[in-house]
LUMZAPA-166016 format. One line per field, with one value per residue: x, y, z of N, C-alpha, C, O, CB in turn. Coordinates in nm, 2 decimals, m for minus. Glycine has a CB too. Layout:
<nodes>
n_east <- (X_...)
n_north <- (Y_...)
n_up <- (Z_...)
ca_east <- (X_...)
ca_north <- (Y_...)
ca_up <- (Z_...)
c_east <- (X_...)
c_north <- (Y_...)
c_up <- (Z_...)
o_east <- (X_...)
o_north <- (Y_...)
o_up <- (Z_...)
cb_east <- (X_...)
cb_north <- (Y_...)
cb_up <- (Z_...)
</nodes>
This chain:
<nodes>
n_east <- (0.08_0.22_0.36_0.20_0.04_0.24_0.26_0.02_0.05_0.23_0.13_m0.12_m0.03_0.10_m0.09_m0.23_m0.06_m0.01_m0.26_m0.33_m0.10_m0.19_m0.46_m0.48_m0.34_m0.50_m0.73_m0.61_m0.58_m0.86_m0.92_m0.76_m0.92_m1.17_m1.11_m1.06_m1.25_m1.41_m1.57_m1.77_m1.71_m1.62_m1.66_m1.85_m1.68_m1.45_m1.54_m1.63_m1.37_m1.25_m1.39_m1.36_m1.10_m1.08_m1.20_m1.05_m0.83_m0.91_m0.95_m0.71_m0.59_m0.78_m0.70_m0.41_m0.45_m0.57_m0.38_m0.20_m0.35_m0.31_m0.09_0.11_0.23_0.57_0.72)
n_north <- (m0.14_0.12_0.19_0.21_0.44_0.62_0.64_0.71_0.97_1.12_1.11_1.24_1.50_1.56_1.58_1.82_2.04_2.00_2.04_2.34_2.50_2.43_2.50_2.74_2.89_2.86_3.00_3.24_3.35_3.32_3.54_3.75_3.81_3.87_4.10_4.22_4.30_4.41_4.30_4.16_3.96_3.58_3.52_3.34_3.11_3.19_3.15_2.87_2.77_2.82_2.70_2.40_2.39_2.44_2.25_2.03_2.06_2.04_1.75_1.65_1.75_1.58_1.32_1.31_1.33_1.11_0.94_1.00_0.93_0.64_0.59_0.47_0.64_0.64_0.42)
n_up <- (0.00_0.06_m0.15_m0.35_m0.24_m0.27_m0.53_m0.63_m0.49_m0.64_m0.88_m0.86_m0.77_m1.02_m1.20_m1.11_m1.08_m1.40_m1.46_m1.37_m1.53_m1.77_m1.79_m1.66_m1.87_m2.10_m1.99_m1.98_m2.24_m2.32_m2.17_m2.25_m2.51_m2.40_m2.27_m2.48_m2.65_m2.50_m2.32_m2.51_m2.64_m2.58_m2.30_m2.21_m2.28_m2.12_m1.87_m1.86_m1.92_m1.69_m1.49_m1.56_m1.53_m1.25_m1.16_m1.23_m1.09_m0.82_m0.86_m0.92_m0.67_m0.50_m0.55_m0.47_m0.20_m0.15_m0.19_0.01_0.21_0.22_0.26_0.51_0.85_0.91_1.12)
ca_east <- (m0.02_0.30_0.39_0.06_0.02_0.32_0.25_m0.11_0.07_0.30_0.03_m0.20_0.04_0.14_m0.21_m0.25_0.05_m0.07_m0.37_m0.30_m0.03_m0.28_m0.59_m0.51_m0.31_m0.62_m0.80_m0.57_m0.61_m0.99_m0.94_m0.72_m1.02_m1.28_m1.09_m0.97_m1.35_m1.48_m1.66_m1.86_m1.68_m1.54_m1.71_m1.87_m1.57_m1.38_m1.62_m1.63_m1.25_m1.21_m1.46_m1.30_m0.95_m1.11_m1.25_m0.93_m0.74_m0.99_m0.92_m0.53_m0.56_m0.78_m0.61_m0.30_m0.45_m0.58_m0.26_m0.13_m0.41_m0.29_0.09_0.10_0.33_0.68_0.72)
ca_north <- (0.00_0.22_0.23_0.28_0.56_0.71_0.65_0.81_1.12_1.18_1.12_1.36_1.64_1.61_1.64_1.93_2.11_2.02_2.14_2.47_2.53_2.44_2.57_2.88_2.98_2.89_3.10_3.40_3.34_3.35_3.66_3.86_3.80_3.96_4.20_4.34_4.33_4.51_4.21_4.10_3.80_3.49_3.55_3.21_3.02_3.19_3.08_2.73_2.73_2.84_2.57_2.33_2.41_2.42_2.11_1.93_2.10_1.96_1.59_1.62_1.76_1.45_1.20_1.31_1.32_0.95_0.90_1.04_0.84_0.51_0.57_0.48_0.72_0.57_0.36)
ca_up <- (0.00_0.09_m0.29_m0.42_m0.19_m0.32_m0.70_m0.62_m0.44_m0.75_m1.03_m0.83_m0.79_m1.15_m1.27_m1.04_m1.16_m1.54_m1.49_m1.36_m1.63_m1.93_m1.76_m1.64_m2.00_m2.18_m1.93_m1.99_m2.38_m2.35_m2.06_m2.35_m2.61_m2.36_m2.26_m2.62_m2.70_m2.40_m2.30_m2.60_m2.69_m2.50_m2.16_m2.19_m2.31_m2.01_m1.75_m1.86_m1.87_m1.53_m1.41_m1.59_m1.44_m1.09_m1.16_m1.28_m1.00_m0.74_m0.88_m0.88_m0.52_m0.42_m0.59_m0.40_m0.06_m0.12_m0.20_0.15_0.32_0.19_0.31_0.66_0.87_0.94_1.24)
c_east <- (0.06_0.33_0.29_m0.01_0.12_0.28_0.12_m0.05_0.16_0.21_m0.07_m0.16_0.09_0.04_m0.22_m0.17_0.02_m0.14_m0.37_m0.23_m0.10_m0.39_m0.59_m0.43_m0.40_m0.71_m0.73_m0.59_m0.74_m1.01_m0.92_m0.85_m1.12_m1.24_m1.06_m1.14_m1.49_m1.59_m1.78_m1.83_m1.61_m1.54_m1.74_m1.78_m1.45_m1.42_m1.62_m1.49_m1.19_m1.28_m1.39_m1.18_m0.97_m1.14_m1.13_m0.85_m0.79_m0.95_m0.79_m0.52_m0.65_m0.73_m0.48_m0.32_m0.52_m0.47_m0.18_m0.21_m0.36_m0.12_0.08_0.22_0.43_0.69_0.83)
c_north <- (0.15_0.28_0.30_0.38_0.65_0.75_0.74_0.97_1.18_1.20_1.23_1.49_1.66_1.64_1.77_2.04_2.13_2.10_2.29_2.53_2.54_2.55_2.72_2.96_2.96_2.99_3.23_3.43_3.41_3.53_3.77_3.89_3.87_4.08_4.28_4.38_4.39_4.39_4.15_3.97_3.71_3.49_3.43_3.10_3.04_3.12_2.93_2.67_2.72_2.74_2.48_2.29_2.41_2.25_2.00_1.95_2.01_1.82_1.58_1.65_1.63_1.36_1.18_1.30_1.16_0.90_0.89_0.94_0.69_0.48_0.59_0.54_0.61_0.51_0.41)
c_up <- (m0.02_m0.06_m0.37_m0.40_m0.27_m0.49_m0.70_m0.59_m0.58_m0.89_m0.99_m0.85_m0.91_m1.22_m1.22_m1.10_m1.32_m1.57_m1.45_m1.48_m1.74_m1.90_m1.77_m1.78_m2.08_m2.14_m1.96_m2.12_m2.36_m2.28_m2.17_m2.44_m2.53_m2.30_m2.37_m2.68_m2.63_m2.34_m2.39_m2.63_m2.57_m2.34_m2.10_m2.15_m2.18_m1.88_m1.74_m1.86_m1.77_m1.43_m1.44_m1.53_m1.32_m1.10_m1.20_m1.14_m0.86_m0.77_m0.88_m0.73_m0.45_m0.44_m0.50_m0.25_m0.04_m0.13_m0.05_0.25_0.32_0.23_0.47_0.72_0.92_1.05_1.31)
o_east <- (0.02_0.34_0.30_m0.09_0.09_0.27_0.12_m0.10_0.16_0.22_m0.10_m0.21_0.12_0.06_m0.22_m0.22_0.01_m0.14_m0.43_m0.30_m0.10_m0.41_m0.66_m0.45_m0.41_m0.76_m0.79_m0.62_m0.74_m1.09_m1.00_m0.88_m1.15_m1.33_m1.04_m1.16_m1.60_m1.71_m1.88_m1.92_m1.55_m1.45_m1.69_m1.79_m1.38_m1.35_m1.61_m1.48_m1.11_m1.24_m1.33_m1.15_m0.87_m1.08_m1.14_m0.80_m0.72_m0.90_m0.75_m0.45_m0.60_m0.71_m0.43_m0.23_m0.52_m0.46_m0.13_m0.15_m0.38_m0.06_0.06_0.33_0.39_0.66_0.85)
o_north <- (0.25_0.40_0.40_0.42_0.76_0.86_0.84_1.07_1.30_1.29_1.32_1.58_1.78_1.72_1.85_2.12_2.24_2.19_2.37_2.62_2.64_2.65_2.80_3.08_3.05_3.06_3.33_3.54_3.53_3.61_3.86_4.00_3.97_4.16_4.40_4.48_4.41_4.43_4.09_3.88_3.77_3.46_3.40_3.03_2.94_3.04_2.87_2.56_2.64_2.72_2.43_2.18_2.37_2.16_1.88_1.85_1.94_1.76_1.47_1.58_1.59_1.29_1.08_1.25_1.10_0.80_0.78_0.88_0.62_0.37_0.70_0.52_0.50_0.60_0.37)
o_up <- (m0.08_m0.08_m0.44_m0.48_m0.32_m0.55_m0.76_m0.64_m0.60_m0.97_m1.07_m0.92_m0.94_m1.30_m1.31_m1.17_m1.37_m1.65_m1.52_m1.54_m1.81_m1.96_m1.84_m1.80_m2.16_m2.21_m1.97_m2.14_m2.38_m2.32_m2.19_m2.46_m2.59_m2.28_m2.36_m2.75_m2.67_m2.32_m2.34_m2.64_m2.47_m2.28_m1.99_m2.05_m2.14_m1.81_m1.64_m1.82_m1.74_m1.32_m1.35_m1.50_m1.25_m1.04_m1.17_m1.09_m0.79_m0.67_m0.83_m0.67_m0.35_m0.34_m0.46_m0.18_0.07_m0.07_m0.02_0.34_0.42_0.23_0.53_0.66_0.96_1.12_1.42)
cb_east <- (m0.10_0.42_0.41_m0.02_0.04_0.48_0.23_m0.22_0.15_0.42_m0.07_m0.23_0.16_0.22_m0.33_m0.23_0.19_m0.12_m0.49_m0.22_0.07_m0.36_m0.64_m0.44_m0.18_m0.69_m0.83_m0.40_m0.61_m1.08_m0.82_m0.59_m1.07_m1.36_m1.02_m0.83_m1.36_m1.55_m1.71_m1.85_m1.55_m1.43_m1.83_m1.91_m1.52_m1.36_m1.77_m1.70_m1.18_m1.26_m1.60_m1.30_m0.86_m1.27_m1.39_m0.84_m0.74_m1.15_m0.98_m0.40_m0.61_m0.87_m0.57_m0.23_m0.54_m0.66_m0.20_m0.17_m0.57_m0.33_0.23_0.08_0.30_0.76_0.72)
cb_north <- (0.01_0.18_0.11_0.23_0.55_0.64_0.48_0.75_1.13_1.07_0.96_1.36_1.65_1.54_1.56_1.92_2.03_1.94_2.08_2.49_2.46_2.27_2.54_2.93_2.97_2.77_3.08_3.44_3.19_3.21_3.66_3.81_3.64_3.89_4.20_4.21_4.23_4.67_4.26_4.16_3.80_3.52_3.64_3.18_3.07_3.30_3.13_2.68_2.77_2.98_2.54_2.35_2.54_2.52_2.09_1.99_2.29_1.98_1.52_1.73_1.93_1.40_1.21_1.43_1.45_0.87_0.99_1.22_0.84_0.48_0.72_0.35_0.83_0.62_0.23)
cb_up <- (0.15_0.18_m0.37_m0.41_m0.05_m0.29_m0.79_m0.48_m0.26_m0.77_m1.08_m0.70_m0.70_m1.21_m1.25_m0.91_m1.15_m1.58_m1.43_m1.23_m1.65_m2.00_m1.63_m1.47_m2.07_m2.20_m1.78_m1.96_m2.45_m2.27_m1.92_m2.44_m2.67_m2.27_m2.19_m2.81_m2.77_m2.49_m2.22_m2.72_m2.83_m2.53_m2.16_m2.27_m2.47_m1.99_m1.75_m1.97_m1.91_m1.49_m1.43_m1.66_m1.47_m1.03_m1.27_m1.44_m1.00_m0.76_m1.01_m0.97_m0.45_m0.40_m0.76_m0.43_0.01_m0.20_m0.30_0.20_0.31_0.02_0.24_0.73_0.98_0.93_1.23)
</nodes>
């Protein structure tokens, strides 16, 4: 269980970091379009992308927490 917990922690934090970089990058692109058109375009896409990014960050964090729960404390 200790090895599985470690692998889940690595996978969870890796997914968390990847989601943050990619999701926030795309959100910044949509934000630039939203600001550039004075709010006429890309507003819905921006909200969807921020929501998906938040969801992916939550999944990564939960997987890392599961991995931490599976690793017993050292004796």
